[in-house]
N, C-alpha and C positions, 0 to 999 in steps of 0.2 A: 767684505773687507773688515779687518779688525783694526782697532786703533788703541794704542797704549798712550796714556797721557802722563807727563811728568808731574810729580808732586814732591814737596819737601817734607820730610818727617819732622813733625813738631813735638811729638811725644810718643813714647813706647810703653805699652803695658808690660811692665817688667815681671809681673806675677804669672803671665801666661806660659804654659809649657811650649817648648820649641815648635812642635807640630801645628800649633794654632797661634803662634806669636802674632800680636796685632799692634798697630800703631795708628796714630792720627796723622794724616798728611794734609798739607795745604796746597790747594790747586788754584792759585791766583786769587786768594781771599776766601775761597770756599774750603772748609775742612771736612774731611770724610775719614771714616775708619777703613783701614786696609789690612789685609793679611800679609804677613812677612814670612810665611812658612817657606816660600821658594827663594827667599833672599836672607839667609841667616847672617850674612855679613853686614846687613844694613844697620846703620847707627843713627842716632839723633843728629839732625842737620843734613843728612844725606838726601840726595835727589834720587827718586825711584821712578821707574816706568810702571804704570798701573793699568791693568786691563780687567774689567769686571770685578774690581775690588781686590785683586791680587797683584802684589808687587812682583814683577817678572825679572827685573834687573836693577842694579844700582848704576847710575850715570853721574858723570861730573856736572858741575854747574854750567859749564860752557855748552855741553851737549843739551842739557835741559833748556837753556836759553835759545839754542838753535831750533829746537822743536817748538817752543812757544812762538818764535818768530814765524816759522812755517805755518803754524795753525792760524796765526793772525793774518798772514798773507792770503791764505785760502779763504778766510772769512771775508776779507776785503774784496777778493775777486768775486765771490758769490754775491755780495751786496752790489757790486758794480754791475753784474749780470742782471740782477733784479731791477736795478734802476733803468737799464736799457730796454727791458721788456715792454711791449706795447700795452 
């Protein structure tokens, strides 16, 4: 199973050629460098879905929040399952 995580673009390396365009994205307080080659339309402040360091698509803030909420719920369910284990 693959998982793409939403991040918010906080800076873009403007001097990169389009085929290796890079940005720094914030993932809930953790910032990582990502490749924007597959999302040439991505701009500063946009939310992007990232898988293995590559932005696969641009999403709106509401969609990013829905994904954050789902991930949080999955984590809570996993923790509840661990608490119930003998």
